[in-house]
C-alpha positions in Angstrom: 13.1 -1.7 16.7 13.5 -3.8 13.6 11.5 -6.8 14.8 8.7 -4.7 16.1 8.4 -3.0 12.7 7.9 -6.4 11.0 4.4 -6.5 12.4 4.0 -2.8 12.5 3.0 -3.0 16.2 -0.2 -5.1 15.9 -1.3 -8.7 15.4 -2.7 -9.8 12.1 -4.7 -13.0 12.3 -4.9 -13.8 8.6 -2.3 -15.7 6.5 0.7 -13.7 5.4 0.0 -12.2 2.0 -3.8 -12.6 2.3 -5.8 -9.4 1.5 -7.6 -8.0 4.5 -11.2 -6.8 4.2 -12.0 -3.1 3.7 -12.7 -2.7 7.4 -9.5 -4.5 8.4 -7.5 -2.4 5.9 -8.9 0.8 7.4 -7.9 -0.4 10.9 -4.5 -1.5 9.6 -3.8 1.9 8.0 -4.6 3.8 11.2 -2.4 1.5 13.2 0.4 1.5 10.6 0.5 5.3 10.3 0.5 5.7 14.1 3.4 3.3 14.5 5.3 4.6 11.5 5.0 8.2 12.7 6.1 7.2 16.2 9.3 5.8 14.6 9.6 9.0 12.4 9.7 11.1 15.6 12.4 9.3 17.4 13.3 5.7 16.5 15.7 4.2 14.0 14.0 2.1 11.4 16.1 3.2 8.5 16.6 -0.4 7.2 12.9 -0.5 6.3 13.0 2.5 4.2 16.6 2.8 3.0 18.2 -0.6 3.4 21.6 1.1 3.7 22.1 1.6 7.4 19.4 4.3 7.7 20.5 6.6 5.0 17.5 8.4 3.5 15.2 6.4 5.8 12.4 6.9 8.2 14.8 7.9 10.9 16.2 10.7 8.7 13.3 13.0 9.5 14.1 15.6 12.1 12.7 14.6 15.3 9.5 16.7 15.4 9.5 19.3 12.6 8.4 17.0 9.8 6.6 14.1 11.5 3.1 15.6 11.4 3.5 16.8 7.8 4.9 13.5 6.6 2.2 11.6 8.4 -0.5 13.5 6.5 1.4 13.2 3.2 1.8 9.4 3.5 -2.0 9.1 3.8 -2.8 11.8 1.2 0.0 11.1 -1.2 1.0 13.5 -4.0 -1.1 16.6 -4.1 -3.0 15.8 -7.3 -6.2 17.8 -8.1 -9.3 15.8 -8.8 -9.7 14.7 -12.4 -12.9 16.5 -13.4 -14.3 16.1 -16.9 -14.1 19.4 -18.8 -13.1 21.3 -15.7 -10.6 24.0 -15.1 -7.4 23.0 -13.3 -6.5 23.3 -9.7 -4.0 26.0 -8.8 -2.2 23.5 -6.6 0.0 24.1 -3.6 3.5 25.5 -3.1 6.0 23.3 -1.5 7.9 23.8 1.8 7.8 26.6 4.3 5.1 27.7 6.6 2.4 30.4 6.0 3.2 32.1 9.3 5.8 31.9 12.1 4.9 30.2 15.4 4.2 33.5 17.1 1.5 34.7 14.6 -2.1 34.7 15.9 -4.2 31.7 14.8 -6.3 32.4 11.7 -3.7 34.8 10.3 -4.2 35.4 6.6 -1.8 34.3 4.0 -0.8 38.0 3.7 -0.7 38.8 7.4 -0.6 42.3 8.8 2.0 42.7 11.6 0.9 44.2 14.9 1.8 47.8 15.6 5.3 48.2 17.1 7.2 50.9 19.0 10.9 51.5 18.2 11.7 49.6 21.4 9.7 46.6 20.2 11.6 46.5 16.9 15.0 46.8 18.7 13.9 44.0 21.0 13.0 41.8 18.0 16.3 42.5 16.3 18.3 41.7 19.4 16.5 38.4 19.8 17.2 37.7 16.1 20.9 38.4 16.5 21.1 36.0 19.4 19.3 33.3 17.3 21.7 34.0 14.4 24.7 33.5 16.6 23.3 30.3 18.1 22.4 28.9 14.6 25.9 29.6 13.3 27.5 28.0 16.3 25.4 24.9 15.9 26.4 24.6 12.2 30.1 24.9 13.0 29.8 22.4 15.9 28.2 19.9 13.4 31.5 20.0 11.4 33.9 20.3 14.4 34.5 24.0 13.7 35.4 23.5 10.0 34.1 26.8 8.6 35.9 26.2 5.3 33.5 23.4 4.4 30.6 25.9 4.8 32.1 29.2 3.5 34.0 28.0 0.5 30.8 26.8 -1.2 30.3 30.3 -2.5 32.3 30.3 -5.8 31.6 33.8 -7.0 33.9 36.8 -6.3 34.0 38.1 -2.8 32.1 41.3 -3.8 28.6 40.4 -5.0 25.3 42.2 -5.2 24.1 40.1 -2.3 25.8 42.5 0.2 23.8 45.4 -1.4 20.5 44.0 -2.7 19.8 40.8 -0.7 20.8 42.4 2.6 18.4 45.2 1.8 15.6 42.7 1.1 16.4 41.1 4.5 16.2 44.4 6.2 12.9 45.2 4.5 11.4 42.0 5.8 12.9 42.4 9.3 11.4 45.9 9.5 8.0 44.4 8.5 7.9 46.6 5.3 7.3 43.3 3.5 5.0 40.6 4.7 7.3 37.7 4.3 10.9 36.7 3.3 10.7 34.0 0.7 13.3 31.6 -0.8 12.2 29.6 -3.8 14.1 26.6 -5.2 13.9 25.4 -8.8 15.7 22.3 -9.9 15.7 18.6 -10.6 15.2 15.3 -8.7 18.2 16.2 -6.7 16.5 19.2 -5.0 13.2 17.3 -4.9 14.9 14.7 -2.6 14.5 11.6 -4.8 15.9 8.4 -3.5 15.4 9.9 0.0 12.3 11.0 1.7 11.0 14.4 0.4 11.5 15.8 3.9 15.2 15.1 3.7 15.8 17.4 0.7 18.3 20.2 1.2 15.7 23.0 0.8 13.9 21.6 3.8 17.2 21.4 5.7 17.7 25.1 4.9 14.2 25.9 6.0 14.5 24.1 9.3 17.8 25.9 10.2 16.6 29.4 9.3 13.0 29.1 10.5 13.8 29.6 14.3 15.9 32.6 13.5 13.1 34.3 11.5 10.7 33.3 14.3 12.9 35.1 16.8 12.7 38.1 14.5 8.9 37.6 14.5 9.0 37.8 10.7 7.2 35.5 8.3 9.5 33.2 6.4 9.0 30.5 3.7 11.2 28.2 1.7 9.4 26.8 -1.3 10.8 23.6 -2.7 9.5 23.7 -6.3 12.0 21.2 -7.8 10.6 18.5 -10.2 12.4 15.3 -11.0 13.2 14.1 -14.6 12.6 17.5 -16.3 15.2 19.6 -18.1 15.4 23.4 -17.5 13.6 24.6 -20.6 11.1 25.8 -21.6 10.1 25.8 -17.9 12.4 28.8 -17.5 9.6 30.8 -19.1 7.3 29.8 -16.2 9.3 31.0 -13.2 6.4 33.2 -11.9 3.9 30.5 -11.4 6.6 28.0 -10.4 8.5 30.1 -7.9 6.3 33.1 -7.2 6.6 36.8 -8.2 7.2 37.6 -4.5 10.4 35.5 -4.0 13.3 37.4 -2.5 15.8 34.7 -3.4 15.6 32.0 -6.1 18.1 29.1 -6.1 18.5 27.2 -9.3 19.8 23.6 -9.4 19.7 21.6 -12.6 22.8 19.6 -12.0 22.8 17.2 -15.0 21.6 19.6 -17.6 23.3 22.4 -19.5 21.8 25.9 -19.4 20.3 25.7 -22.9 18.9 22.2 -22.8 15.3 21.9 -23.8 15.8 24.6 -26.4 16.8 23.9 -30.0 20.3 25.2 -30.5 19.3 27.3 -33.4 16.6 29.0 -31.4 18.5 30.0 -28.3 21.3 32.1 -29.7 20.7 35.5 -31.2 21.0 35.5 -35.0 24.5 36.5 -36.1 25.9 36.4 -32.5 27.6 33.1 -32.4 31.1 34.4 -33.4 30.8 37.3 -31.0 30.1 35.2 -28.0 32.4 32.3 -29.0 34.6 31.0 -26.2 38.0 30.2 -27.6 39.8 27.1 -26.5 36.8 26.0 -24.6 36.5 22.5 -23.0 32.9 23.2 -22.2 30.4 21.7 -24.7 28.2 24.2 -26.5 29.7 27.2 -24.7 27.8 29.7 -26.9 24.5 28.0 -26.4 25.1 27.7 -22.7 25.9 31.4 -22.4 22.7 32.2 -24.3 20.7 29.7 -22.1 22.1 31.3 -19.0 21.0 34.7 -20.2 17.5 33.5 -20.8 17.3 32.2 -17.3 18.7 35.4 -15.8 16.3 37.5 -17.7 13.3 35.4 -16.7 14.4 35.4 -13.0 15.3 39.1 -12.8 12.0 39.8 -14.6 10.0 38.6 -11.6 8.1 41.4 -9.9 10.3 41.3 -6.7 13.5 40.9 -8.8 15.0 38.3 -6.5 18.6 37.5 -5.8 19.6 34.7 -8.2 21.8 31.9 -6.8 23.0 29.1 -9.0 23.9 25.8 -7.4 26.3 23.2 -8.8 27.2 20.0 -6.9 30.6 19.9 -8.6 31.3 16.4 -7.0 32.9 15.2 -10.3 35.2 17.9 -11.5 34.9 16.9 -15.2 31.1 17.0 -15.4 30.3 19.0 -18.5 27.3 20.6 -16.9 29.3 22.5 -14.3 30.7 25.6 -16.0 31.6 27.5 -12.8 34.8 29.0 -14.2 32.8 30.2 -17.2 30.3 31.9 -15.0 33.1 34.1 -13.7 34.3 34.7 -17.3 30.8 35.6 -18.5 29.5 37.6 -15.5 32.4 39.0 -13.5 34.9 39.9 -16.2 35.3 43.3 -17.7 35.0 41.7 -21.1 32.4 39.1 -20.2 29.5 38.7 -22.5 27.0 38.9 -19.6 28.9 41.5 -17.5 25.9 43.8 -17.3 24.1 41.2 -15.3 27.1 40.7 -13.0 27.1 44.4 -12.1 26.8 44.4 -8.3 25.2 47.9 -8.4 22.3 46.4 -10.2 21.7 42.8 -9.4 22.4 40.1 -6.8 23.8 37.0 -8.7 25.9 34.4 -7.0 26.9 30.8 -7.7 27.8 28.0 -5.3 29.9 24.8 -5.4 28.7 22.2 -2.9 31.1 19.3 -3.2 34.1 20.5 -5.2 36.1 23.3 -3.6 34.6 22.9 -0.1 36.1 19.4 0.1 39.6 20.2 -1.3 41.1 20.7 2.2 39.4 17.5 3.4 40.9 15.4 0.5 44.3 16.7 1.5 43.6 16.1 5.2 42.5 12.5 4.7 45.1 11.7 2.1 45.2 8.8 -0.3 44.2 6.1 -0.9 40.7 6.4 0.2 37.8 3.9 -0.2 35.0 3.8 -2.6 31.6 4.2 -1.0 30.3 0.9 -2.3 31.9 -2.5 -1.5 33.1 -4.7 -4.3 30.1 -6.7 -5.6 32.0 -9.9 -5.8 34.3 -9.9 -2.7 32.2 -7.6 -0.6 35.4 -5.8 0.5 36.3 -2.2 0.4 37.9 -0.9 -2.9 40.7 1.8 -2.7 40.3 5.0 -4.7 42.2 8.3 -5.1 40.1 10.5 -7.4 38.4 13.7 -6.4 34.8 12.6 -6.9 33.4 12.6 -3.4 30.2 11.0 -4.6 32.1 7.8 -5.4 35.4 8.3 -3.5 34.5 10.1 -0.2 37.1 11.6 2.1 36.2 8.9 4.7 34.4 5.6 4.3 32.2 6.0 7.4 32.1 9.8 7.9 31.7 10.8 4.3 31.6 14.6 4.9 34.7 14.2 7.2 32.7 14.6 10.4 29.3 12.8 10.5 28.3 9.2 9.7 26.2 8.8 6.6 26.2 8.7 2.9 26.9 11.7 0.8 25.6 10.2 -2.4 23.2 7.2 -2.9 23.8 7.2 -6.7 23.6 10.3 -8.8 21.3 11.6 -6.1 22.7 12.9 -2.8 22.0 10.9 0.3 20.6 12.4 3.5 24.1 13.5 4.6 24.7 15.2 1.2 21.4 17.1 1.5 22.4 18.1 5.0 25.7 19.5 3.7 24.1 21.5 0.9 21.4 22.9 3.2 23.9 23.8 5.9 26.1 25.6 3.3 23.3 27.8 2.2 22.1 28.4 5.7 25.5 29.5 6.9 25.8 31.9 4.0 22.3 33.4 4.6 22.9 33.7 8.4 26.0 35.8 7.7 23.9 38.2 5.5 21.2 38.3 8.1 23.8 39.2 10.7 25.0 42.0 8.5 21.4 43.2 8.1 20.7 43.2 11.9 24.0 45.0 12.6 23.2 47.7 10.1 19.7 48.2 11.6 20.9 48.6 15.2 23.8 51.0 15.8 24.8 52.4 19.2 21.7 50.7 20.6 19.5 52.7 18.4 17.4 51.8 15.4 19.2 52.9 12.2 16.9 52.1 9.4 17.1 54.4 6.4 13.9 53.3 4.6 14.7 55.3 1.4 18.1 53.6 1.0 16.7 50.2 1.9 13.9 50.5 -0.6 16.3 51.8 -3.3 18.6 48.8 -2.9 15.9 46.2 -2.7 13.5 47.3 -5.5 13.9 46.1 -9.1 16.4 47.7 -11.5 16.3 48.1 -15.2 17.5 45.0 -17.1 20.1 45.4 -19.9 19.1 44.5 -23.5 19.6 40.9 -24.6 23.1 40.1 -25.7 23.6 36.4 -26.4 20.0 35.0 -26.4 17.6 35.2 -29.2 15.3 38.2 -28.7 12.4 36.1 -30.0 12.6 34.1 -26.7 14.1 36.5 -24.2 13.3 40.2 -25.1 10.0 40.1 -23.3 8.9 38.3 -20.1 6.3 35.8 -21.2 3.0 34.9 -19.6 2.7 31.3 -18.6 -0.1 29.0 -17.5 1.5 26.1 -15.6 0.1 22.8 -14.3 3.0 21.1 -12.6 3.1 20.8 -8.8 4.3 22.3 -6.7 3.7 25.8 -7.8 3.5 29.2 -6.0 0.7 30.9 -7.9 -1.5 30.8 -10.9 -2.5 30.7 -13.6 -3.0 27.0 -14.3 -3.5 25.7 -17.8 -7.1 25.3 -16.8 -7.5 29.0 -16.0 -7.0 29.8 -19.7 -9.4 27.2 -20.9 -12.8 28.1 -22.4 -15.1 25.6 -20.8 -17.3 23.8 -23.3 -19.6 21.0 -22.6 -18.4 19.0 -25.6 -14.8 19.0 -24.3 -13.6 16.0 -22.2 -10.0 17.0 -21.6 -9.0 16.1 -18.0 -6.5 17.3 -15.5 -4.4 14.3 -14.9 -0.9 13.1 -13.9 1.5 12.5 -16.8 2.1 9.0 -18.1 4.9 6.9 -16.5 5.2 8.8 -13.3 6.0 6.7 -10.2 3.0 6.7 -7.9 1.9 4.8 -4.9 -1.8 4.7 -4.1 -3.3 3.7 -0.7 -4.1 0.4 -2.1 -0.5 -0.1 -3.1 0.5 1.0 0.4 -1.5 -1.9 1.7 -0.5 -4.4 -1.0 3.3 -3.7 -0.9 3.4 -5.3 2.5 4.1 -2.2 4.6 1.9 -3.8 7.3 2.9 -7.4 6.8 4.5 -9.8 9.2 7.1 -10.7 6.6 9.9 -8.4 5.5 10.0 -9.8 2.0 8.5 -6.7 0.5 10.5 -4.2 2.3 12.1 -2.8 -0.9 8.6 -2.1 -2.4 7.4 -0.7 0.9 10.4 1.7 1.0 9.8 2.9 -2.5 6.1 3.4 -1.8 6.8 5.5 1.3 9.4 7.6 -0.5 7.1 8.2 -3.5 4.3 9.4 -1.2 6.6 11.8 0.5 7.6 13.7 -2.7 6.0 17.1 -3.5 6.6 17.0 -7.3 3.9 15.9 -9.7 3.9 16.3 -13.5 0.3 17.3 -14.3 -1.4 18.3 -17.5 -4.6 18.3 -19.4 -5.1 15.0 -21.2 -7.3 14.5 -24.2 -7.8 12.2 -27.2 -9.7 12.3 -30.5 -12.9 11.4 -28.6 -12.3 14.2 -26.1 -13.1 16.8 -28.7 -11.2 20.1 -29.0 -9.7 22.0 -26.1 -10.2 25.7 -26.4 -8.1 28.5 -24.9 -8.5 32.2 -24.5 -5.0 33.5 -25.0 -4.1 36.9 -23.5 -2.6 39.7 -25.8 1.1 39.6 -26.2 3.9 41.5 -28.1 4.9 38.8 -30.5 1.7 36.7 -30.7 3.8 33.5 -30.2 2.1 30.8 -28.2 3.8 27.6 -27.0 1.8 24.6 -26.0 4.1 22.1 -24.2 3.7 18.6 -23.0 5.4 17.1 -19.9 8.3 14.7 -20.0 7.3 11.0 -19.6 10.1 9.7 -17.4 12.6 9.3 -20.4 10.3 7.2 -22.6 7.4 8.5 -24.8 5.0 5.8 -25.9 3.7 5.5 -29.4 0.2 6.1 -28.2 1.1 9.6 -27.0 0.5 12.2 -29.6 3.3 13.4 -31.9 2.8 17.2 -32.0 4.2 17.3 -35.5 1.6 14.9 -36.9 -1.3 14.3 -34.6 -2.6 17.8 -33.7 -4.9 20.1 -35.6 -4.9 23.8 -34.5 -7.2 26.7 -35.2 -6.8 30.4 -34.3 -9.9 32.5 -34.2 -11.7 29.8 -36.2 -9.1 29.7 -38.9 -6.7 26.7 -39.6 -3.2 27.2 -38.2 -0.9 24.9 -40.1 2.7 24.3 -41.2 1.7 25.2 -44.7 0.5 28.7 -43.8 3.5 29.3 -41.4 1.4 29.4 -38.3 2.2 26.0 -36.8 5.7 24.6 -36.0 7.1 22.0 -33.5 9.9 22.7 -31.1 12.0 19.7 -30.3 11.5 16.2 -31.5 9.8 13.1 -30.1 10.3 12.7 -26.4 9.1 16.1 -25.2 7.6 18.5 -27.7 6.0 22.0 -27.8 3.8 23.3 -30.6 4.6 26.9 -31.4 1.7 29.0 -32.9 2.5 32.3 -34.7 -0.8 34.0 -34.4 0.3 36.9 -36.6 0.2 34.5 -39.6 -3.6 34.2 -39.1 -4.6 37.5 -37.5 -2.5 40.7 -37.8 -4.5 42.3 -35.0 -3.6 39.6 -32.4 -1.4 41.9 -30.3 -4.3 44.0 -29.2 -6.9 41.4 -28.2 -7.5 38.0 -26.6 -7.3 35.2 -29.2 -9.2 31.9 -29.3 -7.0 28.9 -30.0 -8.5 25.4 -30.4 -6.5 22.2 -30.5 -7.8 18.8 -31.6 -6.1 15.4 -31.5 -6.3 13.9 -35.0 -3.8 11.0 -34.9 -1.9 9.7 -37.9 -2.7 6.0 -38.4 0.8 5.2 -39.7 4.3 6.7 -39.3 5.2 8.2 -42.7 8.3 7.1 -44.6 9.9 10.5 -43.7 9.6 9.4 -40.0 12.1 6.5 -40.5 15.8 6.6 -41.1 18.7 4.1 -41.3 21.4 4.1 -38.6 24.5 2.4 -40.0 27.9 2.4 -38.4 30.4 0.0 -36.8 28.2 -0.4 -33.7 24.7 -0.2 -35.2 22.8 -1.3 -38.2 19.1 -0.6 -37.7 16.0 1.5 -38.5 15.1 4.4 -36.2 12.6 7.2 -36.0 13.5 10.5 -37.5 12.2 14.1 -37.4 9.3 14.8 -35.1 9.1 11.0 -34.3 12.6 10.8 -32.9 12.7 9.8 -29.2 9.4 7.9 -29.3 9.0 4.1 -28.7 8.2 1.6 -31.4 10.7 2.3 -34.1 11.3 -1.5 -34.4 7.6 -2.0 -35.2 6.7 1.0 -37.2 9.9 1.2 -39.4 11.3 -1.5 -41.6 14.5 -2.0 -43.7 14.2 -1.8 -47.4 17.5 -2.3 -49.2 19.7 0.7 -48.2 17.1 2.7 -46.5 14.3 2.5 -43.9 10.6 3.1 -44.6 7.3 2.9 -42.8 6.1 -0.6 -42.0 2.6 -1.9 -42.4 2.1 -1.5 -38.6 -0.8 0.9 -37.8 -1.6 2.9 -34.6 -4.9 2.6 -32.9 -6.0 6.2 -33.4 -8.7 5.9 -30.8 -6.2 5.5 -28.0 -3.7 8.2 -29.0 -3.8 11.0 -26.5 -2.0 14.3 -25.8 -1.0 16.2 -22.6 -0.7 20.0 -22.2 1.2 21.1 -19.1 2.3 24.6 -20.0 0.9 27.4 -22.2 3.5 30.1 -22.8 2.6 33.4 -24.5 5.3 35.7 -25.8 
């Protein structure tokens, strides 16, 4: 009830806006959480959290499945390890999923051993699972009034794919308890992380909640890990799929909707030397087709190089048909064409690779059904009336103004992020597809009321296959599967950046959240008026609750000049290339954050590693940088041993003249940063115009406050 929520269910005697005492605040928090969670379980208070009729709001949580977890998360907030001076980093937690099904005995280990079973026990489980599959599929169809096309046409790849061979075999292996758990891991952006909604509304959680009862009926452990992180492009994080997603994943789903496959790599680095003409796509309307093909191959190699060699599923929202980051037709050309540059990966006898279209093809028949004109999802700002539309972008021009998926009330898209209903559609599309494969697996295992499980064949089809040699991507970055220490949350396994650190008492680098991240502390939870009698702060309250519900946190080790050096023991590697990478800073990098091209001094095995001796280089400019150290330039025996790398922040007090450039065209006439300074803030202060050029100004940096972050260490 909206009025009840204004006071959060209790009387507050002090004046509105006055700060309660610590004891009062503690009492207020207990009461607030109790009442909020009561609403989460069953009542509609979406206006408080979403302000759009409930979309993405408190009432958007499924009635019981998420209430307890979200209650704990609102109190605890993002899972950030303690900041300990000179300490190693926390390994963190994986996101989503349960460690064991509801039938498992309490105290079961994270790698549980299933109880002994007779053949009759197994057949009984499989029959229960088959009934649960049928019920789940029926429920999904009923949600969309029997419209199977909305669910089935999301799969964009050819009808014959490796899923029928390899993924079904992995499902059989889990169902027969020859593997401890069936695991789906999701990598992606703020879309999959659920931003602008509650984190519990995200489509991977929808997928988990649909499939969990089915795997429970099969008495088989099941997990969905939502490892998506907002505001972060795909690379070089592709090198860190093992700690991010887990070596044990059976399926990985990749969504990076608004980025191209190669983004985060320098274009000259991602393509194999001399290969551009060979992989050129003639008459292409896809930007950077050669780079995208090479970037896709990097991802496929890193994914298929995981120990369990998972099925790889690529998700595109495809809501706007002209978005340049949606090369679905090119995937068919590259992977499933006899002349495709990546055809060896699309070979169904070797790998399970599939791609999915959530809001393009699945909505074609609905656009035709509802006809034109339709109505834009947002009212006219001036007249507050509906605005007609006829384009195919269902994010802006849905098939129906009220029932934007054609069947259910709600919002498909809030802005560039899907709304709760959009997440529901995506989760349901994947769930329906996986339920079909699970049904195939069960039917293969039970024939003529007898168990028909050929373990040799199932193992052969589910275990890793030999990868082809690199074709489009540069062997320097894709020939070998790198090792990666990874500090972002959530993550599935180690190592963390801190695990490779050599602890030294003089070092004061700290494990900390990256600059500019949206956070909401408990103090903010109080102060934003979530408990107040007045609704004046409801927008801030909503943002605070949403922020505390997200799993994703950009973490890294932070240090300045006064922190001393940070020292790593780097494991042996084939190429002796080590990447030290900083996190993104929510689209804006402050001038007091270190420029890796100018502000870092590196040593390898006590010898200086510099640009001058060819050991030190910087990948990417300004906004998000990686330092790449070529250890062979210092020590030719680096391949056979662990190497000690030391980094020290030594900030430049001024931006050099080479860091400034003149931008002069019909729209602009100004000074800007150039080179490794590009993308940083402060160019209007640190560069000045001098006749027909731009040079460094007299402005100086406070070198004592300049700091660096390290979120990933990648060894090739």
